[in-house]
C-alpha angles and dihedrals in degrees: 000000000000123000128215131224124224092277092056095250121135114259114237126224109084109300114239093034090065097051104052109154134192114259122255113251091254095052090043094052088049092047092050092050092049090049092051090051091053090052094045095255100305125066097204096046094041091050091051091049092054090049092053091047092053091047092048089053093060122107107270095250094049091046093053093046087051093052092046091047090053093048096046092046093052094048092050092049090049094052097036098089097041126097120239089254091052093050090053092048100041108032115065113230091241089062091055091049089049090052094047089050093048092048090052091049089048093047089051094050092048091052094044096049099029093242125163130209084244089058089052095044089053094052088065093041093052095044093050099045094042088052095051102034097097090048098047094045094048092047089051089051093053093059092039093253095295127131122205109303097252093049090043092054087057095051090046090052094053092045089055091061092054093046096047088057090065090059096052126098112285093021114159093203102246140106131190123219109199115203089011093173112186090344094276095165097039091099092046089051091050092046090050088058107268094163108203134027092234090064089073132082118178123187131187134165090229120085092195092054089051091050091057092045091052089047091054107030110013102089100066113106137194101246090218100046098027088224129127141195116312115227117183132181106214145115107277091218093051103039122110108231094176086092090071096049137082114254120311097333121121090208092103103140136033092204136015116193130195104197109182087332116090093079090053092058117096097222116040099180088044088051096052091046091051090051096049091050093061097041119101118247124246100036112002113145127219111197127191115186137167113175094205095051144241095288090057089055090049088055090050090052090048091048097044118010092172092067099030109036097180144358125266117279117274121225088257092051091049090054092048092047092049092051092049093047109045090158088074090072091211132143125197109245101166119024118211122238117254123256112274092014122126088247092058090049096047099035111022120220119319128162121170120186127184127218112237 
């Protein structure tokens, strides 16, 4: 459904995605009931059952390697903050012996089957997000795709940086949404002024998330080109983005955004390197945002180090990384607030980098 502005012209930006509305109480109740039925009556239990089903479907060697990866990662996270004296006092010797044995078994499997830590990290990412995709997408539908107002404002601000990059001199007219999920920020990008559906590429490791994104936002088309949004299920680090570019140029996207996503990726340096490589020179924008803030992500890391291997980069870490990687061609335009700071609490996490 297209909307019109005051002059009677059609509003650009992809039709239905810019007019998401909160469900009526009756429709919301029905959607919640149908969702519960799909998850067996309990979302948490149903999600966990889906995760276990996925893991149990893996080839035996991959399942064993994933279990060992989980065990060793959890153990390493447990002892990391401890002093040597605390480790000796709190961790029984037999537990260290078991961890050493598990690590040796894991290393053997990885060598035999040519597995990497990225592969094993992604097993848990895909299992978790595939299992929760229907629930997260439906819950977003119920509230009209909106977060709490203060959180939504933070997302909208981040999206405006990316969209603005498509309107500057030399723009190629495309943005990349890494870890796009069920299309959770499509509406914010449209509202920020992303003019046509075919200016958007969304990528996520989870095929179920992508299916939900296509169901909700895949039908809109550019009236001139007939093309729509691109949603693809793939590993960001492995995906070939040259298919979205023109010729041999690496200037593929005006903006790349990681919205609540960078901390989920297994290789942060590799992810930033990949993002920088597909950004256009002279004005491309790399945006990293987490509406709930850096401290929230640290809490996720402590609770589940298998899924979230580290926190988001601090301003100091960004400065150090940029100095160590001049090949990125990036400069820090907007520094993030530090974890536990007033800025993090009031504004969440936002980093904006510009391509030289």
